[in-house]
C-alpha positions in Angstrom: -101.1 202.6 161.4 -98.0 200.6 160.8 -99.5 199.3 157.5 -100.5 202.8 156.4 -97.0 204.1 157.1 -95.3 201.2 155.2 -97.6 201.2 152.2 -98.8 204.6 151.0 -101.6 202.9 149.0 -102.9 201.4 152.2 -102.9 204.8 153.9 -105.1 206.2 151.1 -107.4 203.3 151.4 -107.8 203.8 155.2 -108.5 207.5 154.7 -111.3 206.6 152.4 -113.0 204.5 155.0 -115.7 206.4 157.1 -115.0 206.6 160.8 -112.6 208.0 163.3 -109.5 206.3 161.8 -110.0 207.9 158.4 -110.7 211.3 159.9 -107.6 211.1 162.1 -105.3 210.3 159.2 -106.7 213.2 157.2 -106.1 215.6 160.1 -102.6 214.2 160.5 -101.8 214.7 156.8 -103.2 218.3 157.0 -101.0 219.0 160.0 -97.9 217.6 158.3 -98.5 219.7 155.2 -99.0 222.9 157.3 -95.7 222.2 159.1 -93.8 221.7 155.9 -95.1 225.0 154.6 -94.1 226.8 157.7 -90.6 225.3 157.5 -90.2 226.5 153.9 -91.5 230.0 154.4 -88.9 231.7 156.5 -88.1 235.4 156.7 -84.9 236.2 154.9 -83.4 239.7 155.1 -82.0 240.8 151.8 -78.8 242.9 151.8 -78.8 244.7 148.4 -75.7 245.7 146.5 -75.6 247.2 143.0 -72.2 246.6 141.3 -71.6 248.8 138.3 -68.5 248.0 136.2 -67.3 248.4 132.6 -64.3 249.5 130.5 -62.6 252.7 131.1 -64.2 255.7 129.4 -67.7 254.3 129.0 -69.3 256.6 131.7 -70.1 254.1 134.5 -69.0 256.5 137.2 -71.2 259.2 135.8 -74.2 256.9 135.7 -73.5 255.8 139.3 -73.3 259.4 140.5 -76.6 260.1 138.7 -78.3 257.2 140.3 -77.2 258.2 143.8 -78.4 261.8 143.2 -81.8 260.5 142.1 -82.2 257.7 144.6 -80.7 258.4 148.0 -81.1 254.8 149.1 -77.9 254.1 147.2 -74.7 255.0 149.0 -71.0 254.3 148.5 -69.2 252.2 151.1 -66.2 253.4 153.0 -62.9 252.1 151.7 -59.7 251.9 153.8 -56.3 253.2 152.7 -52.9 253.8 154.2 -52.5 257.1 152.4 -54.9 259.6 150.6 -55.8 258.3 147.2 -58.4 258.8 144.4 -61.0 256.5 145.9 -64.4 258.1 147.0 -65.2 257.7 150.7 -62.1 256.5 152.5 -60.7 256.1 156.0 -57.0 256.2 156.6 -55.6 253.3 158.6 -52.1 252.4 159.7 -50.2 249.8 157.6 -50.3 247.3 160.5 -54.1 247.7 160.7 -54.4 247.2 157.0 -52.3 244.1 157.1 -54.5 242.8 159.9 -57.6 243.3 157.8 -55.9 241.4 154.9 -54.8 238.5 157.1 -58.2 238.0 158.6 -59.7 238.1 155.1 -61.9 241.0 156.1 -61.3 242.8 152.8 -63.4 241.9 149.8 -60.7 243.3 147.6 -57.3 245.0 148.2 -54.6 246.4 145.9 -51.7 248.8 145.8 -52.1 251.7 143.3 -50.2 255.0 143.4 -51.5 257.5 145.9 -52.1 261.2 145.6 -48.3 261.7 146.1 -47.6 259.1 143.4 -46.2 256.7 146.0 -47.6 253.3 146.5 -50.7 253.1 148.8 -52.6 250.1 150.1 -56.4 250.3 149.4 -59.1 247.9 150.4 -62.8 247.4 150.8 -63.9 245.9 154.1 -66.8 243.5 153.7 -68.4 244.9 156.8 -68.4 248.4 155.1 -70.4 246.9 152.2 -73.0 245.4 154.6 -73.2 248.5 156.9 -73.9 250.7 153.8 -76.5 248.3 152.5 -78.4 248.3 155.8 -79.4 251.9 155.2 -80.8 251.2 151.7 -78.4 249.7 149.2 -74.7 249.7 148.7 -73.4 250.9 145.2 -70.0 249.7 144.0 -68.5 251.7 141.1 -65.5 249.6 140.2 -63.3 248.6 137.3 -63.6 245.0 135.9 -60.5 243.6 137.7 -61.9 244.9 141.0 -65.3 243.5 140.3 -63.9 240.0 139.7 -62.4 239.9 143.2 -65.6 241.3 144.8 -67.8 238.8 143.1 -65.5 235.9 144.0 -65.3 237.0 147.7 -67.1 234.9 150.3 -69.4 237.3 152.2 -70.9 234.6 154.4 -68.6 235.0 157.5 -69.3 238.8 157.4 -73.0 238.2 157.1 -73.1 235.8 160.0 -71.1 238.3 162.2 -73.2 241.3 161.2 -76.6 239.6 161.5 -76.1 236.8 164.1 -79.8 236.3 164.8 -81.1 236.8 161.3 -81.2 234.7 158.1 -79.7 237.0 155.5 -79.0 236.9 151.8 -76.6 239.1 149.9 -78.2 240.2 146.6 -75.6 241.6 144.2 -77.1 243.0 141.1 -74.4 243.5 138.4 -74.5 246.1 135.6 -72.0 246.1 132.7 -71.7 249.6 131.2 -70.0 249.6 127.7 -70.3 250.8 124.1 -71.4 249.2 120.8 -67.9 248.1 119.9 -64.3 248.0 121.0 -63.4 250.6 118.4 -65.9 253.0 119.8 -64.4 252.5 123.3 -60.9 253.1 122.0 -61.9 256.2 120.0 -63.5 257.8 123.1 -60.4 257.0 125.2 -58.1 258.4 122.5 -60.0 261.7 122.5 -59.7 261.9 126.3 -56.0 261.1 126.3 -55.3 263.6 123.6 -57.2 266.3 125.6 -54.7 265.5 128.5 -51.8 266.4 126.2 -50.7 262.9 125.3 -49.3 262.4 121.8 -46.8 260.4 119.8 -45.3 257.2 121.2 -46.6 257.8 124.7 -50.1 258.0 123.4 -49.7 254.9 121.2 -48.3 252.9 124.2 -51.2 253.9 126.4 -53.8 253.0 123.8 -52.1 249.6 123.2 -52.2 248.7 126.8 -55.7 249.9 127.2 -56.9 247.9 124.2 -55.5 244.8 125.7 -57.1 245.5 129.1 -60.5 246.3 127.5 -60.4 243.1 125.4 -59.8 241.0 128.5 -62.5 242.8 130.4 -65.1 242.3 127.7 -64.3 238.6 127.4 -64.7 238.3 131.2 -68.1 240.0 131.0 -69.3 237.8 128.2 -68.4 234.6 129.9 -69.6 235.4 133.4 -73.2 236.4 132.6 -73.6 239.7 134.4 -77.2 240.7 135.1 -77.6 243.8 132.9 -75.8 245.4 130.0 -76.1 249.2 129.4 -74.7 250.6 126.2 -73.7 254.2 126.8 -73.1 255.5 123.3 -73.8 259.2 124.1 -77.6 259.0 124.8 -77.1 259.6 128.5 -80.8 259.8 129.3 -81.4 256.3 127.9 -78.4 254.9 129.7 -79.6 256.5 133.0 -83.0 254.9 132.6 -81.5 251.5 132.0 -79.4 251.7 135.1 -82.4 252.9 137.1 -84.4 249.8 135.9 -81.5 247.5 136.9 -81.3 249.1 140.3 -84.9 248.2 141.2 -83.9 244.6 141.3 -82.0 245.4 144.5 -85.3 245.8 146.2 -87.6 243.5 144.2 -87.3 239.7 143.9 -87.1 239.1 140.1 -88.3 235.5 140.7 
C-alpha cells in the first residue's frame, strides 16, 4: 500500500490486478470520492435581499411599492431614528441607544438628515433588521445611491453568525438600478417636478445644478460597480414593473 500511495501509477496498476487487493483499493477509492461529495454538498440557508436604487425622479420607489403589493414576500425593514422622519418603517430610539448601535457597528448605514420638524435627526438601518425581515420572505431596500454604497460595503458576516449560530448562511443581495435613457431625460423629469412644487428662478437653477452633479456621480458609480440589473423607466411603467419582477426572482432562485 505504501508504494500505491507514493506513486499514483502503481495504485492504478494494483487496482487492475484481480484479487482482494485490487478490490479493496477500488472500494477505498469509492469511499473517498463519496466522502468528498458529502463534504462539498452542504445545506446553505440563503438570506435574500433586493436592493433597488437609482437617481432621484426615476420611479424606483413606485416600482418597489408595486412589487411589495404584488408579491407579499417582499417587506421593508425597520429603520431606527432619534426623531420622526420621512423613512418608511421606523422605530424611535434615544440618542444614547443610537450611538451604541453605531459604536458596535450594528448599523449597515447611518446618516443625519433633517427630520419632520426640519431639525437634524439620526437615522440608521440595523443589520439585524435586514436579516429579520428577510427570514419571512425577502427584505427590500429602496434607497438612494449614496445609501446603497454604504450598505453594499457593509460586512454582514458578524450579524449572520449572531442571527444563525447553528446554520451556514449566505446573504444574497440582488441589486437593481432604476434609471432613464439619458442624463437629460432625468433632469427634465426633475425640473418638471421642482416647478410643480413652486420653485423658479435662481433657486430652481441652483437645485438643478446640484442635482445634475449628484446624478452624474451616481451614474458613474453604477457603471463601474456592475449592479445586477438595469431597468430603464422612461414612462412605460408596465414594462419597468415586469423587469423589476424578473430581477426579484433571483432572490429565490440560484442563477448559477
